[in-house]
C-alpha positions as CSV (number, residue, x, y, z in Angstrom):
1,M,0.0,0.0,0.1
2,L,2.9,2.5,0.8
3,R,4.3,1.7,-2.5
4,V,1.2,2.7,-4.4
5,L,0.7,5.9,-2.4
6,T,4.5,6.8,-3.1
7,L,4.0,6.1,-6.7
8,S,1.0,8.2,-7.0
9,A,2.6,11.1,-5.2
10,V,5.5,10.8,-7.6
11,L,3.3,10.6,-10.8
12,A,1.3,13.8,-9.5
13,F,4.1,15.8,-8.9
14,A,5.7,14.8,-12.3
15,S,2.4,15.6,-14.2
16,T,2.4,19.1,-12.6
17,I,5.9,19.8,-13.8
18,A,5.1,18.4,-17.3
19,F,2.1,20.9,-17.6
20,A,4.2,23.8,-16.6
21,E,4.6,26.7,-19.1
22,T,7.0,29.6,-19.4
23,F,5.6,33.1,-19.6
24,T,7.8,35.9,-20.6
25,G,6.7,39.6,-20.5
26,R,6.4,42.8,-18.2
27,L,6.1,42.5,-14.6
28,L,3.2,44.5,-13.3
29,D,1.7,45.8,-10.0
30,A,-1.3,43.9,-10.1
31,S,-3.6,46.3,-8.1
32,C,-2.5,49.1,-10.5
33,A,-3.1,47.0,-13.7
34,A,-6.5,45.9,-12.4
35,Q,-7.6,49.6,-11.9
36,Q,-5.9,51.4,-14.7
37,K,-6.0,49.3,-17.9
38,G,-3.0,49.9,-20.1
39,A,-1.2,52.4,-17.6
40,A,2.3,51.9,-16.7
41,C,2.2,50.0,-13.6
42,T,5.7,49.2,-12.7
43,P,6.1,47.4,-9.6
44,T,8.2,49.0,-6.6
45,A,9.6,47.6,-3.4
46,S,6.0,48.0,-1.7
47,T,4.3,46.1,-4.2
48,T,2.6,43.0,-2.8
49,A,0.4,41.6,-5.6
50,F,2.1,41.0,-9.1
51,A,0.9,40.3,-12.5
52,I,2.8,39.6,-15.9
53,E,1.7,41.0,-19.2
54,A,2.6,38.3,-21.7
55,S,1.2,37.9,-25.2
56,G,-1.2,40.6,-24.7
57,K,-2.9,39.1,-21.6
58,I,-2.5,40.2,-18.0
59,L,-1.8,37.0,-15.9
60,K,-1.9,37.5,-12.0
61,L,0.5,35.4,-9.9
62,D,-0.5,33.1,-7.1
63,S,0.1,34.1,-3.3
64,D,3.6,32.1,-3.4
65,G,4.3,33.7,-6.9
66,N,3.7,37.2,-5.3
67,K,6.4,36.4,-2.7
68,K,8.8,35.1,-5.2
69,A,8.3,38.0,-7.3
70,A,9.0,40.4,-4.5
71,E,12.1,38.7,-3.6
72,A,13.3,38.7,-7.1
73,L,12.6,42.2,-7.6
74,K,14.5,43.2,-4.6
75,G,17.3,41.1,-5.7
76,S,17.2,42.8,-9.2
77,N,20.1,45.0,-10.1
78,S,18.1,47.4,-12.2
79,S,15.9,48.5,-9.3
80,A,18.3,51.8,-8.6
81,D,18.2,52.7,-12.3
82,R,14.3,52.5,-12.3
83,A,14.4,54.9,-9.3
84,K,16.3,57.6,-11.1
85,D,13.8,57.9,-14.0
86,P,10.8,55.8,-13.4
87,S,9.1,57.1,-16.7
88,S,11.9,56.1,-18.9
89,P,11.4,52.8,-21.2
90,D,14.0,51.0,-19.3
91,A,11.8,51.3,-16.1
92,Q,9.8,48.4,-17.3
93,V,10.7,45.2,-15.3
94,M,10.8,42.1,-17.5
95,A,10.3,38.8,-15.9
96,K,10.4,35.0,-17.0
97,V,7.9,33.0,-15.1
98,D,7.6,29.2,-15.1
99,G,4.2,27.8,-13.8
100,T,0.9,26.4,-14.6
101,L,-1.8,28.7,-15.7
102,K,-5.3,28.3,-14.3
103,G,-7.9,30.7,-15.6
104,D,-6.2,34.0,-15.5
105,E,-3.7,33.1,-12.6
106,I,-0.2,31.6,-12.8
107,T,0.8,29.0,-10.1
108,V,4.4,30.0,-10.1
109,E,7.2,27.4,-9.8
110,T,10.1,30.1,-10.5
111,I,10.4,33.7,-11.5
112,E,13.4,35.4,-12.8
113,V,13.3,39.2,-12.9
114,H,15.6,41.3,-15.3
């Protein structure tokens, strides 16, 4: 019985990884993006809810993804550059998110911020 449970758990985990997708695009402040469609919603150090604009769609990150995005944003080298001139085109935060899409929310496995 233990062997069957272990095998089931391994197969469930493997199937989750197999369906993971990669989303690349602009990282957004999800609260701003929900209120102001099309506005420049560049995330800041105080942002707690994130989204990514990929392929013309705005996709929210799950709660774990929000935590991972906040950490990745803090570790990003370009945050000082964005603070100098937030309206510059370089102020956009680009991200690569690996995860599973459910509706309009991504269950995030990993995130890289550039």
